[in-house]
N, C-alpha and C positions, 0 to 999 in steps of 0.2 A: 503492501500499500504504500501510496507517495504521502511523503511529509509536507506538510503547510504550514508557511511562516507568515505570519500577518506585518511582523514587524523586523523584515530583515534588515533594516536600517533604523531599528531601535523607534524611539518615539518622535524622531526629525520629521519622517514623512505625515502623520495624522496630526502634529501641529501646525506644519507648514498647512496643510489641506484646509485646518478650522480657521486658520490668520486669511488666506484665500477667500472662503465663504464668507466668513465675515466681512472682509472688504468688498466683496461683488455686492453683499447684500447692502450694505452702506451707501456705496456708491448707486446704486439701482434705486433707494429710496431717495436720494440726492438729486439724482436726475428726474425722480417723479416728482420731486417738490420743486424742483424747475420749471417743470412742464404746464402747471398749474398757473406761474405767474409768468411766464417767458411768451415771447411771439411766436418762436417757433417751437409750437406744442409736440408736432409729428417728428422732429428732430429728436426730442427729450424723449419722448417717449420709447423710441427704439434706441436711444441710448441706454436707457435703464433696462430693456428687453437684451440687448448684446449684453450688460454690466451681470445682472441674476442669472443671465444663460448659458453665458460664456464663462463669466468669471466664478460667479457662485456657485454654480453645479458642476458642468464640464471640468475646468480646469482642478477642482477641488477633489473630482473624481481620480482625475488622470495624475494627480497628485500623490494621494492614498495608495494607489497601485502601483506606483514606482516602489514602494514597500514592501510588496506582497512576493513571495517569493514559494515557488514548488522545486523542493529536489529532486534531481533527475530530470527536470521539464525546462524547455525554456518559453517565456511568457514574451510574447511582441505584440 
């Protein structure tokens, strides 16, 4: 049976993933607040969607998966 190691780089990748998730969420909220008062509303809404979807979710999962390892198998 394959041995799975969720923390192959220690606590570094989960902490960095959490920080990136927090940053993306905060940036998305700031863009949403700006879209309520700014004139270029569609641009700010698009920026909020990219911040939450890109930084807040995708990058967080990608960084967390960098710390995932299975002995005897390559993860690509």
